[in-house]
C-alpha positions in Angstrom: -93.7 -60.2 102.0 -91.1 -58.0 103.6 -88.4 -60.5 103.1 -89.3 -60.8 99.5 -89.1 -57.0 99.0 -85.7 -56.8 100.7 -84.3 -59.5 98.5 -85.4 -57.7 95.3 -83.8 -54.4 96.4 -80.5 -56.2 97.3 -80.4 -57.9 94.0 -80.9 -54.6 92.1 -78.1 -52.9 94.0 -75.8 -55.9 93.4 -76.3 -55.7 89.6 -75.2 -52.0 89.6 -72.0 -52.9 91.3 -71.0 -56.2 89.7 -68.7 -55.8 86.8 -69.5 -57.3 83.5 -66.9 -59.9 82.4 -66.6 -58.2 79.0 -66.3 -54.6 80.2 -62.8 -53.1 81.0 -62.2 -51.4 84.3 -61.0 -48.1 82.6 -64.4 -47.8 80.8 -66.1 -48.4 84.0 -64.6 -45.2 85.6 -64.2 -43.2 82.5 -66.9 -40.8 83.3 -65.6 -40.3 86.8 -62.0 -39.4 85.7 -63.0 -36.7 83.3 -62.4 -33.2 84.8 -65.4 -30.9 85.1 -65.3 -27.8 82.9 -65.1 -24.5 84.8 -67.8 -22.0 83.8 -67.5 -18.3 84.7 -70.0 -18.8 87.5 -67.8 -21.7 88.9 -64.7 -19.4 88.7 -66.5 -16.6 90.6 -67.6 -19.2 93.2 -64.0 -20.4 93.4 -62.6 -16.9 94.0 -65.2 -16.2 96.6 -64.5 -19.5 98.3 -60.8 -18.9 98.3 -60.8 -15.2 99.0 -59.1 -15.6 102.3 -56.4 -17.8 100.9 -55.8 -15.4 98.0 -55.6 -12.4 100.3 -53.2 -14.1 102.7 -51.0 -15.4 99.8 -50.9 -11.9 98.2 -49.9 -10.3 101.5 -47.1 -12.8 101.8 -46.0 -12.2 98.3 -45.9 -8.4 98.9 -43.9 -8.9 102.1 -41.4 -11.1 100.3 -41.0 -8.5 97.5 -40.4 -5.7 100.1 -37.9 -7.9 101.9 -36.1 -8.6 98.6 -35.9 -4.8 97.8 -34.5 -4.1 101.3 -31.9 -6.8 100.9 -30.9 -5.6 97.4 -30.6 -2.0 98.7 -28.3 -3.1 101.5 -26.2 -5.6 99.5 -26.0 -3.9 96.0 -22.9 -1.7 95.4 -23.7 2.0 95.8 -22.0 5.4 95.3 -22.6 8.6 97.1 -22.8 11.7 94.8 -22.3 15.3 95.9 -23.4 17.8 93.3 -22.7 21.6 93.3 -24.3 23.6 90.4 -22.4 26.6 89.2 -22.6 29.2 86.5 -19.5 30.7 84.7 -20.0 34.5 84.8 -16.9 35.7 82.9 -17.1 37.1 79.4 -16.7 34.5 76.7 -17.7 31.5 78.8 -20.5 30.5 76.3 -18.0 30.7 73.4 -15.5 28.5 75.2 -12.9 31.2 75.9 -11.6 33.3 78.7 -12.0 37.1 78.8 -8.6 37.6 77.2 -9.5 35.3 74.3 -7.5 32.2 75.4 -9.3 28.9 75.0 -11.3 27.7 78.0 -11.9 24.0 78.8 -14.0 22.7 81.6 -11.2 20.3 82.5 -9.2 23.4 83.6 -11.5 23.5 86.7 -10.4 20.0 87.8 -6.8 20.2 86.7 -4.1 18.5 88.7 -2.7 21.6 90.2 -6.1 22.8 91.4 -7.0 19.4 92.9 -3.6 19.0 94.6 -4.0 22.3 96.4 -7.6 21.5 97.5 -6.5 17.9 98.6 -3.7 19.3 100.7 -5.6 22.2 102.3 -8.6 20.0 103.4 -6.4 17.1 104.6 -8.2 14.5 102.5 -5.4 12.0 102.9 -7.2 10.3 105.8 -10.2 9.5 103.5 -8.7 8.6 100.1 -5.6 8.8 98.1 -5.0 11.7 95.7 -5.5 9.4 92.6 -8.9 8.4 93.9 -9.8 12.0 94.7 -8.7 13.1 91.2 -10.9 10.4 89.6 -13.9 11.2 91.8 -14.2 14.9 90.9 -15.7 15.7 87.5 -17.4 18.7 85.7 -20.6 18.0 83.8 -22.8 20.3 81.8 -26.1 20.8 83.5 -28.2 22.7 81.0 -31.7 21.4 81.0 -32.4 22.6 77.5 -29.3 20.8 76.2 -30.4 17.6 77.9 -33.8 17.8 76.3 -32.2 18.5 72.9 -30.0 15.5 73.2 -32.9 13.2 74.1 -34.9 14.6 71.1 -32.2 14.0 68.6 -31.1 10.7 70.0 -34.7 9.5 69.4 -34.6 10.8 65.8 -31.2 9.4 65.0 -32.1 5.9 66.4 -34.6 5.4 63.6 -33.2 2.5 61.5 -35.0 3.9 58.4 -32.8 7.0 58.2 -30.7 7.2 55.1 -27.2 8.7 55.2 -28.4 12.1 53.8 -31.1 12.5 56.4 -28.7 11.4 59.2 -26.2 14.0 58.1 -28.9 16.7 58.0 -30.1 15.8 61.5 -26.5 15.9 62.9 -25.8 19.3 61.4 -29.2 20.5 62.7 -28.3 19.3 66.2 -24.9 21.0 66.1 -26.5 24.3 65.0 -29.1 24.2 67.8 -26.5 23.1 70.4 -24.2 26.0 69.5 -27.1 28.4 70.1 -27.7 27.1 73.6 -26.0 28.5 76.7 -22.8 26.6 77.7 -22.1 28.4 81.0 -24.2 26.1 83.3 -22.2 23.3 84.8 -22.3 21.0 87.8 -19.3 19.9 89.9 -19.7 16.3 90.9 -17.8 14.3 93.6 -18.3 10.6 93.7 -17.1 8.3 96.4 -18.0 4.9 97.7 -16.9 1.3 97.7 -13.5 1.1 99.4 -13.2 4.9 99.8 -14.0 6.1 103.3 -17.1 8.2 103.5 -16.4 11.9 103.6 -18.6 14.0 106.0 -21.3 16.0 104.3 -19.9 19.4 105.5 -16.4 18.6 104.4 -17.5 17.4 101.0 -19.5 20.7 100.5 -16.4 22.7 101.4 -14.2 20.7 99.1 -16.4 21.4 96.1 -16.5 25.1 96.8 -12.8 25.2 97.3 -12.2 23.6 93.9 -14.2 26.4 92.2 -12.6 29.2 94.3 -9.1 27.8 93.8 -9.5 27.5 90.1 -10.9 31.0 89.8 -8.0 32.5 91.9 -5.3 30.7 90.0 -6.8 31.6 86.6 -7.0 35.3 87.4 -3.7 35.8 89.4 -1.4 33.2 87.8 -2.7 32.8 84.3 -4.1 36.3 83.9 -7.2 35.2 82.1 -9.1 38.3 83.2 -6.5 40.5 81.5 -5.7 41.2 77.9 -3.2 38.8 76.4 -0.7 41.6 75.9 2.5 41.9 77.8 3.3 45.2 79.6 6.8 46.4 80.4 7.6 47.6 83.9 10.3 49.8 85.3 12.6 46.8 85.5 13.4 47.2 81.8 15.3 50.4 82.5 18.8 49.2 83.5 19.9 51.4 86.4 23.2 49.6 86.7 24.3 51.1 83.4 24.1 54.6 84.9 26.7 53.6 87.6 29.4 53.1 84.9 31.6 55.8 83.4 30.6 54.9 79.9 27.9 57.5 79.3 27.5 56.7 75.7 26.7 53.1 76.3 24.3 54.0 79.2 22.5 56.5 77.0 22.2 54.1 74.1 20.8 51.4 76.3 18.2 53.9 77.7 17.3 54.8 74.1 16.7 51.2 73.1 14.5 50.6 76.2 12.5 53.7 75.5 11.9 52.5 72.0 10.6 49.2 73.5 8.3 51.0 75.8 6.9 53.0 72.9 6.4 49.8 70.9 4.6 48.3 73.9 2.3 51.3 74.0 1.5 50.8 70.3 0.4 47.2 71.1 -1.9 48.4 73.9 -3.5 51.0 71.6 -4.9 48.1 69.5 -7.0 47.0 72.5 -10.7 48.0 72.7 -11.2 51.5 74.3 -7.5 51.9 74.8 -7.5 55.4 73.4 -10.3 56.5 75.8 -9.2 55.2 79.2 -7.2 57.7 81.4 -5.1 57.7 84.6 -6.6 59.1 87.8 -6.3 62.8 88.6 -4.2 64.9 88.7 -2.2 63.5 85.8 -5.3 62.4 83.8 -3.2 60.9 81.0 -4.2 58.7 78.1 -2.1 56.1 76.3 -1.7 58.3 73.2 -0.5 61.2 75.4 2.0 58.9 77.2 3.3 57.7 73.8 3.8 61.3 72.7 5.6 62.1 75.9 8.0 59.2 75.5 8.6 60.2 71.9 9.5 63.7 73.0 11.6 62.3 75.8 13.7 60.4 73.3 13.9 63.1 70.6 14.3 66.3 72.7 16.1 65.1 75.8 17.9 61.8 75.2 19.2 62.4 71.7 20.7 65.8 72.6 22.6 64.1 75.5 24.0 61.5 73.1 25.0 64.2 70.6 26.6 66.3 73.3 28.6 63.3 74.6 29.9 62.7 71.0 30.6 66.3 70.3 32.4 67.1 73.6 34.1 63.7 73.8 32.8 62.9 77.3 32.5 59.3 76.5 34.6 57.8 79.3 36.3 54.7 78.0 36.5 55.5 74.3 37.9 52.0 73.3 35.0 50.3 75.1 32.5 52.6 73.5 33.8 51.9 70.0 33.7 48.2 70.6 30.1 48.5 71.8 29.0 50.5 68.8 30.7 48.1 66.4 28.9 45.2 68.0 25.5 46.8 67.8 26.2 47.7 64.2 27.0 44.1 63.4 24.0 42.8 65.2 21.6 45.2 63.4 23.1 44.3 60.0 22.8 40.5 60.7 19.1 40.9 61.8 18.4 43.1 58.7 20.0 40.6 56.3 18.1 37.7 57.9 14.7 39.5 57.5 15.5 40.3 53.9 16.6 36.7 53.3 13.3 35.4 54.7 11.4 37.8 52.5 13.2 36.6 49.5 12.5 32.9 50.3 8.8 33.6 50.8 8.7 35.5 47.5 10.5 32.6 45.7 8.1 30.1 47.2 5.1 32.1 46.1 6.5 32.4 42.6 7.2 28.6 42.3 3.7 27.9 43.6 2.1 30.3 41.2 4.1 29.0 38.2 3.1 25.4 38.9 -0.6 26.3 39.0 -0.3 28.4 35.9 1.5 25.6 34.1 -1.2 23.1 35.1 -3.9 25.5 33.9 -2.2 25.9 30.5 -1.9 22.1 30.1 -5.5 21.6 31.1 -6.6 24.4 28.7 -4.7 22.9 25.8 -6.0 19.4 26.5 -9.6 20.6 26.7 -9.2 22.9 23.6 -8.8 19.8 21.4 -12.2 18.6 22.3 -14.7 18.7 19.5 -18.5 18.1 19.7 -19.8 14.8 18.4 -22.3 14.8 15.6 -25.4 12.6 16.4 -27.3 10.7 13.8 -30.4 12.8 14.3 -28.4 15.9 13.4 -27.9 17.2 16.9 -24.6 17.9 18.6 -23.6 16.3 22.0 -20.6 17.6 24.0 -17.6 15.3 24.6 -16.2 15.1 28.1 -12.7 13.8 28.8 -10.6 13.3 31.9 -8.7 16.5 31.2 -11.9 18.5 31.2 -12.9 16.9 34.6 -9.4 17.7 35.9 -9.9 21.3 34.9 -13.2 21.5 36.8 -11.5 20.0 39.9 -8.6 22.5 39.6 -11.1 25.4 39.4 -12.9 24.1 42.5 -9.6 24.1 44.4 -8.7 27.7 43.5 -10.7 29.0 46.5 -8.6 26.8 48.7 -5.4 28.3 47.3 -6.4 31.9 48.1 -5.8 31.7 51.9 -2.5 30.1 51.3 -1.4 32.8 49.0 -2.6 35.5 51.3 -0.7 34.0 54.2 2.5 34.0 52.1 2.0 37.6 51.1 1.3 38.6 54.7 4.6 37.0 55.9 6.5 38.7 53.1 5.1 42.1 54.2 5.9 41.5 57.9 9.5 40.5 57.0 9.9 43.6 54.8 8.5 45.9 57.6 10.9 44.2 60.1 13.9 45.0 57.9 13.1 48.7 57.7 13.8 49.7 61.4 16.8 47.3 61.4 18.3 49.2 58.5 17.7 52.5 60.4 19.4 51.1 63.4 22.4 50.0 61.3 22.6 53.5 59.8 22.4 55.1 63.2 25.3 53.0 64.6 27.3 53.6 61.5 27.1 57.4 62.0 28.0 57.2 65.7 31.0 54.9 65.0 32.4 57.4 62.4 31.9 60.3 64.9 33.6 58.3 67.7 36.7 57.6 65.6 37.1 61.3 64.7 36.2 62.9 68.1 38.4 64.1 71.0 38.2 63.3 74.8 36.4 65.8 77.1 36.7 66.8 80.8 35.4 65.1 83.9 33.1 68.0 84.8 31.2 67.7 81.6 30.8 63.9 82.4 29.1 64.6 85.8 26.6 67.1 84.3 25.6 64.8 81.5 25.2 61.9 83.9 22.7 63.9 86.0 20.6 64.8 82.9 20.6 61.1 81.9 19.3 60.1 85.3 16.4 62.5 84.9 15.5 61.0 81.6 15.4 57.5 83.2 13.2 58.7 86.0 10.7 60.2 83.6 10.6 56.9 81.6 10.1 55.0 84.8 7.1 57.1 85.7 5.7 56.5 82.3 5.9 52.7 82.8 3.8 53.1 86.0 1.1 55.0 84.1 1.1 52.4 81.3 0.6 49.5 83.8 -2.1 51.4 85.6 -4.0 52.0 82.3 -3.5 48.3 81.4 -5.2 47.3 84.6 -8.1 49.6 83.9 -8.5 48.2 80.5 -8.4 44.6 81.8 -11.1 45.4 84.4 -13.5 46.0 81.5 -13.1 42.4 80.4 -14.7 41.0 83.6 -16.7 43.9 85.1 -18.2 41.8 87.9 -14.8 40.7 89.1 -16.1 37.1 89.5 -15.4 34.1 87.4 -18.0 31.8 88.9 -21.3 31.9 90.8 -22.9 29.1 92.8 -26.7 29.8 92.8 -27.8 26.6 94.5 -26.5 24.7 97.5 -24.8 21.3 97.3 -27.1 18.3 97.0 -26.4 14.7 98.0 -27.7 11.6 96.5 -26.9 7.9 96.4 -26.6 6.0 93.2 -26.8 2.2 93.2 -25.8 -0.4 90.7 -29.6 -1.3 90.5 -31.6 1.8 90.3 -35.1 2.5 91.7 -36.6 2.2 88.3 -35.1 -1.3 87.8 -36.2 -2.4 91.2 -39.7 -1.2 90.5 -39.9 -3.1 87.2 -38.5 -6.3 88.8 -40.9 -6.0 91.7 -43.9 -5.5 89.4 -42.9 -8.5 87.3 -42.5 -10.7 90.4 -45.9 -9.5 91.8 -47.6 -10.3 88.5 -46.1 -13.7 88.2 -46.7 -14.6 91.9 -50.3 -13.4 91.8 -51.0 -15.5 88.6 -49.5 -18.5 90.4 -51.7 -17.9 93.4 -54.8 -17.8 91.2 -53.8 -20.9 89.2 -53.1 -22.8 92.4 -56.5 -21.9 93.8 -58.3 -23.0 90.6 -56.3 -26.2 90.5 -57.1 -27.0 94.1 -60.8 -26.4 93.5 -60.7 -28.7 90.4 -59.1 -31.5 92.5 -61.7 -31.1 95.1 -64.5 -31.4 92.5 -63.0 -34.5 91.0 -62.7 -36.2 94.4 -66.3 -35.3 95.2 -67.5 -36.9 92.0 -65.7 -40.1 92.7 -67.2 -40.2 96.2 -63.8 -39.9 97.9 -63.5 -37.7 100.9 -62.1 -34.2 100.4 -58.9 -33.1 102.0 -60.6 -31.2 104.7 -63.8 -33.3 105.0 -64.4 -35.9 107.7 -64.1 -39.5 106.5 -67.4 -41.2 105.7 -68.7 -43.8 108.2 -68.6 -47.2 106.7 -71.8 -49.1 107.4 -71.8 -52.9 107.5 -74.1 -54.3 104.8 -76.9 -56.4 106.1 -76.7 -60.0 104.9 -79.1 -60.9 102.3 -82.2 -62.4 103.6 -82.7 -66.0 102.9 -85.8 -66.7 100.9 -87.6 -69.7 102.0 -90.0 -71.5 99.9 -93.5 -71.2 101.0 
């Protein structure tokens, strides 16, 4: 009976294995080849089973990203930046002008003359060429409020939905707010890198400070930006060599002309702020108005009597040379007077022509527009009729305000030329009287010549002392323009930083993207590997890490014997 049971079991197993002759092989293994669907539970089991592999792969990914960042930092081009913040302390810095009113530009700080002096004094030739040094030093505005304002309006202006009217309004609004912000905060930057040899930190700090100090010194001493933009005359204007000659009349007239120039210079200084209040130190304690009065008295009560005495007594010296000198001065005065009058006439003629042309255009426009008649409408109403002439008249009227400054400038020039001709006419009359008196006078004695010469020297000495007082008062006035005596302050020390072609922000973004992509690939690889393992297990094949199954030799089918 055992043999019979074994035969029946063998036959049933054989039927499960033997392929039907009408069934394809693909249909036979169709169910085995279909991948099993992953449920959330299966995914969690997969992550738990592969947690060690995921952790190791993630650690390797992070190590690879860190290595990439280190390599990029070493290989990518970089620039070393030295920055020195500074504040302009002189009056007018926020308005873009020096204390004396001349325009200020931030490019003045890094001008070629300033950088050349700094380059030479610090021996920078062993680090870079002058052209590289000139390109590496720049001045930037470092106002935080200004930077925030720029970012705010850049965001507003980048809106593609803005129409031209709104865009123009935003631009004008930005300009108004920008003009209200302080413009005295700057930063001096020095950039070097690449083929330029690295400058030591201490030397770079000194170079930046030298640039500011050199610019400040040159601006004050050579350009005089901390002084009023008014020239002052010194004692050099008084020609002492004329006193050595025997022509006292010529020497006295030269002294008179120079004293007139000094008085005119005082008049220019009196237009400066507080010029009438400032005084010289004790014991003189003189003001500019008092100095002017003294010079006027010197000319009227001491110099003019000397000239009159020379003419009356005939102590002229070389009479022929004196007559030639007076004739020359008379001719020069007349030529200058006639030139001023001619310029005045030309300006008056130009103004007349301009006014006549405008009046003529106005008359034509008025006549053209006067012929316009209203048009009667069918409903009984009246509608105005507009023509090109009427529109031209409106345009002309709108341009009248633009003509006013032009007319005012012409009138001002005419007035200046007329005022210039008045003293020239007086000079011509003065020389004409002296010339007539010279031609009718007689020669005097040598003793009289010596006495008059001594008096003239005393007049020159008094005028020389007056020039000293004038220059002293000018310095006191200019000191009020920049009371601190400083042009620039450096409130913070120099800072150093390195700028690379790929910044830290870019590296952070790239690293994050690489990590996300790499981590996704790790998860996908683990899930795929688990799916392959499940498929192989369903087919009955050994897994990659499993031991091969032991093949058993099938027992031969028992032979059934007939009873």
